[in-house]
N, C-alpha and C positions, 0 to 999 in steps of 0.2 A: 375150702374153695376160695380163691380171692376175687372180690368183686371187679368187674371190668367198666372202667369209665372211658368215653371216647367222645370226640367231637362228632359233630353231624357231618356226614361226608357228602357235601354239597359242593357247589362252585362258588368259590369266594372272589371278592372283588377287591382284595387287599392282601399284601403279602405277609400274613400273619403266622404261617407255619415256619417255624426254625429249626435248622439242622445243624447240631454242633458236632465236629469232628476234631478231637484233640490231635495235635500235629505230632506224628510219629511217637505216639504215647509211652511205650514202653522206653526207647531208647532216649527220650526227652527227659523222662523221669530219672533214668540212670546219671545222665549228664547232669541234672539239677542236684543229685545227691553225691556225686564224684567230682569234685573240682577239677581232678587232673583229665578228665574225660571231655570238657567244655569245649566245643569247638572242634573235637576231634570224631573221627568214624566211629561209630558204635553200633555192633550189630547184636541182638537179642533174639535168642531161640535155642533149639534142642543141640548141644554139642556132640552127641553120638553119631555113629557111623550113618544112621539114617535120619539126623537131624534136619530140620528146615527152619529158615529165618521167619521169626515172629514179627519183628520190627527191625528196620534199620533206619538211623539218623539220616537227615540229609545230607550230612558230610560223607555218609555211606553211598547214599543213593547216586552220588555223583560218580562213582566208580561203577555203576551199574546193578548194584546189589538192591533187590527189593523182597518183600515178604512172599513167604511160600516157595522160595529160592531153595534148593538143596545148599546146605550148610557147606559142603564140600566145594560147590561153584563159588559160594561167596567168598571163601578164603582165597580161591585163585583171583578172584577179582580184586580183593582188598586184603592182601595178606597182613597188613601192618595195623589193622583195625581192632579195637577192644571187641572181643568175643565174650558174651555174657549170658548166663542161664537166667531165666525170668525170675523175679521174685513176686510171686502171684499176690500174697497178703498186702505187699508195699503197693503195688498197683491198685488194689481193691480199697485200699484206704484213700488214696487219692480220688478214686473214682467217686467213692462216697461223697467226698466235699464237693466234687464238680455237680454231682447228682441233686445234692441238697440246694446248690445254687440255681440249679434249673426248676427244682420243685418250688422255690421262692417266687419265681415268675408265674407259675401256673399250676394247677393241680392236675393237667393233661401233659405228661412227661412219659416217652415211649423209648425206654432204654433199649439200644439193639446191642451193645456190647459195653465193656468196661468204659470205653472212650468215645461213645458215639450215641446220640438220642436225637428224638424229634421232641419238639415242644410247641403245644398250641397256645400262641401267645394271646389269642383273642378269649379264650376261655378263662384265662386268668385276669383278663382286664389290662394287660401289659401292653397292648397294641391294638389299633383299631384302623390304622391306615399306614402309608409307606413311611412316614416322618416318625411315628412312634415305634413302628417295628424297627426301622433303623437305629433309633435310640436305645431301645432294649437290648438289641444284637450288640450294640458298643458297650453298652454298661456290663453286659454279661462278659464279654471278653476282659475288661478291665477287672471285674470282680475274680474271674477265674486266675488271672495273673497275680491279683494281690492276695488271694487265699493260698495258691498253689506255687506259684512261681513260674506256672507253666502256661503254654499258649495254645489255643484252639481256634479252628476256622469255624466261621458262621455263615450260613447259606439262609436267605430268607425268600420265600416265594408262597404262591396262593395254593401250593399242592406238596405233598411229601417228595414225590418225584423231582420236582424240581428244585425243591430246598436242598435236596442232597446234591444234585448237579452243581448249584451254587456253592455249596461249601466245597466241592472238590476245585471249583475254580478260584476260590478263596485263598486256597493252600498256597503257602503256609502263611499262619498268622495273620489272615485277613478276614474282611466281610465283604459278600456280595448280595444285592438285592435285586431280584427280577420282578419287574413290575407287571403286574396283569396287563394282558393284551400283547404283550411283547414275546410270549413264549415260543410261538411257532417261527418267529423270524430267528429267534435264538438257537433253537434246536435243530433247524432245518441243515445248516452246513455241518453238524456235528456227527462224528461217525457212530454207526449203528452200536458200537460197542459203549458209547455213553449211556445208554438206556439199561435200566435194571434188568436181570435176568438174561442179557446177551452177552454170552461168556465166549470164550475163544471157538470151540466146537460150533454155535450157532452163528457167531459172527462169520466163520470160513463158509457155512454154508449158504449164507445170504451172498456173501461175496461171489460164491461160484455161480449164484444167480444173478450177477450184475448189481446187487445191492449194497452199497458201502457207507451211504449217509441216511440220516434220519429222514430227509426231503425224499429220498428214493423208497424209502419204506413207505411214505404216505403215499407216493405216486403210484406204488405197486398195487395198492388196493388192499382191502380186507380178505378177499375171495383167494387171492394169489398167496397172501401170508399164510392163511389156513391150508393151502394146499402144500406149501413148503414146508412149514413147521407143525401143523397139527391144530384141530380147533382152539383148545385152551391157549397155547402159547401165541398162535396167529392172531385171535381176536386181542388179546391183551397188549400185544407188540404194536397193533395197529392203533389201539387207542392211545398208547404213549407216544406213537409218532405224531399224532394230532395234539400231543400235551393234554390229553385227557387223564386225569388221575383225581378221584374222588375220595380216595381211602382216608378215612378218619385217623386221628392221633389217638391210640388207645393206651390207656395207662392201667397198670396192675393186672396184666394179661397172666393168666394161670399158664405155667409152661406144660405142655403135653408131651415134649420130647425134646431130646437133644440130639442134633446130628451134625455131621461134618462132611463135605463132599468134595472132590476135585474133579475139574473138566480139563482134559489133557489136549495139549495142542496137536500132538500126533496119536494117533489111535496104538493102544498098546496090545502087542500081538504075543509077546512072550509071557507064557503061563506063570514063571517064576517071579517075573517083575509085578504082575497082577497081584500074587500073593503078598509079596512085599507091600505093596501099595495099600492092600485092605488092612495089613497089620498096622503100618504105620496111621492110617485113618482111625483105627479103633483105639490106638493110644491116644491122639488127638480128641477123639471123642470123650475118653474118659477124663481128659484133663478139663475139658470144658464142662462134663458133668459135674466134677468135684469141685470146680470153681463156682458153680452154681450152689454147692452144699447138698448135691441131690444124689440118688441112686436110682436105678431102674431094674425092670426083671426082663423086659422083651428086647432082644438085639436084632437089629433089622439091618440086612444089607442090601443096599441098592446097585444095580449094574445097566448101564446104558450101553448097548452095543454099537457097532459100526454102521447098522442100518436105523438107528435112532430108537430101535425098540428098547423098552425098559422092563426089567425085571426085577422083583423084590422078593426076598426070602427072610422069614423072621424065625426066632426060637426063643421060647417063653422058659426062663429059668426058674428054680424052686422059690427063689425067693430075690428080692432086690439086692444089686451089688454094685460096688464102684471099684472093682477090682480090675486092674488092666489086663492082667492075664487072663481072668474069666471072659471079658469081652473079647479079647483076640482070638482065644480057642473057640468061641461060639462063632465069630466073624468066619475063621478058616473053616469050619464044619459047615456053614451055610454056602460058602464059595464052592464047597465040592460038589455041589448040585447045580452049578451053573455053567453053562457051555460058553466059553469065551472064545471060541473058534472064529476067526475073521476080524478079531480086534475090539477093544474095549475104549469108548471115548469118556465114560463117566464112571467113578465109583463113590459111593456113599456108605457111610456106617453110622447108624443111630441107635438110641436107646429110648424107650417109652416104658409105659407103666411105672411112672415116676413115684419116688418116695423121697423123704427125709431121712431115712435112715438106712443102714445097710445089713445085711445077713452075714456076719463076718466068715461064718464057716460053711458057707455054700459049697465051695469046691475045695476041700482040705489040699488037694494036691497043687492047687494053684498057688498057695502062700509058698510052697516049696521053691518056685520059681521066680519069686518076687525079687530076690537079688539081682538076677540078671537084667530086669529091666528098670530097676529103680533110678538110674541116670537118666533115662528118657522120660521119667515123669516130671517134666520140667515146670509145670504151670503150677505146681503145688509147694508149699513150704517144706523144708526137710522135716522127716518123721522125728520122733523124740530121740533125743542123743544116743540112748541106750540101746536103741533100735537100729542105728544106722553104723556101718562098720566105718572105722576110723578114716579109712582112704576115701570114703564117699562123702565125708562131713564137708570137704571144702570144694564148693561148687564156685565156678568163676563168677565174680560179681556179688556173692552173698557176703554178709556181713559178719565180722568176728570182732572179737574184744581180746586183747594181751593185758595181762595183769599189770605190767608196766608202761606198756605205750599207748593203751587205750583202744578207741574205735578204729577199726579199718576195713579194707573188702579185700576179697581173695582175687589176686590176678591170674593165679595158675597153681597147679599142683601136679606133682608125679616124681617118680624114682623117690618115694619116701619123703619128700619136701614140698612144703606150701609157700609160696610168695605172697605177701601182704603189703598193700598200700595203706599208710595211715594217715586218713584224712576224714573230714567231717563235712555237711553240706556248707557250713559257714567258715571252713578254715581255708588256707591257701593249698595248692597241691602237696599232697604230703610224701613222706620219704617211703622207700620201699625196702622191707627186710624179709629174707628167709628162714624159715623155721623146720624142724623136724614135724611132721604130720602128728606125731604123738606128744607134742611138746605140751607139758602140763599148763602151761601160762596162757595158752592159746585156746578160745573156745568159740562156737558159733554164738552170734547176738542177734538181737532185733533190730531191724531197720531204724535210724533215726529220723525224725520228722524233717520235712523240708522247710528250710527258713524262708519267711517271707521276706520280699524285698520292696523296697520303693522303687517306683517308676525310672528315677533316674541311675539306680543301681542295677536295674534288671539285665542280667548276664545274657538271657535269651532274647533280648531284642536284637542282638548282634548276631548269636547264634543261629536263630531261625530265621532271621531276615526282616521282622517288622513290617510286612506288606501293606498293612493298614486295609482301609476301605476302597473298594474297587467298583467299578461300573459295569453293570450288565443289562441287556435289554432296554435300554434308554435311560436307565436311572442315572441320575447326577448325584455322585457321592460327595 
């Protein structure tokens, strides 16, 4: 069990909590490693029939593409974009570099994902007032650019909630500092969806009650919010509306469960659609589980119905697993016992009882189905070459090496052919060649490291927009 370190959860008088959020991380990493994609629309995600967008570059967002969007819809909006399958190991290697820079600032680093984390600058002695906090944030952004060639946005505030809001305002490639004492004035006119935990369903519920801004939340009062949303959610939301957030930055937390959930803009009434959503969530959960190097033995299904009632069902397996087929099957069994008549507004799938090993033969029959789901397991690196059918070895965006032409990446494959663009992170945009999928001179390869670039050469300054420091809450940048 890991030891948890945390900052003291009290009210600060200096903006010494930092939130870092890398800009369109997966897509930006792909643009950095593929010269021909720089400045182009890039969309990373699952390319199967039920695939969703993991990350869209800012060029793709101009067409209306965003994360969690069905890939089919993204293709309609941006038909000429580059569509790539994620390279989990490559992103993790960059994330490790970024997290190392954060830990050099403070022992209290709370990672939220590969590309996002909180840092308590006060605990590490890196900042104690507004000026030193801004200096630390500016230096961090420069160090990330120097080490990885990528950009990240930084928010600085006296609480975690406000630091995260500040980093959202800073995007892309900027820094926003919120001075203590200015929080209420800053938050007041913002939409309620700005606050953590207010998704589409809660936002719509509040809108029907005539509450659309944070100021209106505060004016409604705690009792009214408890009546509308329930005790826990109502109390929490009222505190956030008043800019109260004393949550500490917690480092090295022991992971107790891994879960994913989606809240739907419109309640789902079709039972078949509910079943498909549960299957998709199960696959996403397993990708996150594998990304953390974990497995688990208890599968949990969460269903929030049209009337806001929430049901959970769980099933404990004989041993820990990270097999997507096993998790899908268990989630489907759990759904059979849930009545979804009237509509569903939220679905979630989780895995608990975690371990750092798997029981390979948990369900022998699941292994027989693995070929059907292989293409959907997009967050992980390909299995060893001998275990992958030749037609599944060529994933768009993944690295290859040709005996004569060198390093390249897969642009696409089909009809027994694979198209490869030959280029490296430090080359000019490369040429394109097409081969038979069983060409003996072509083989999968490991990603090449990104090239560190000087400030004058940095292509991302133009691609992302180089927003720099900005002002918030009366702060003079």
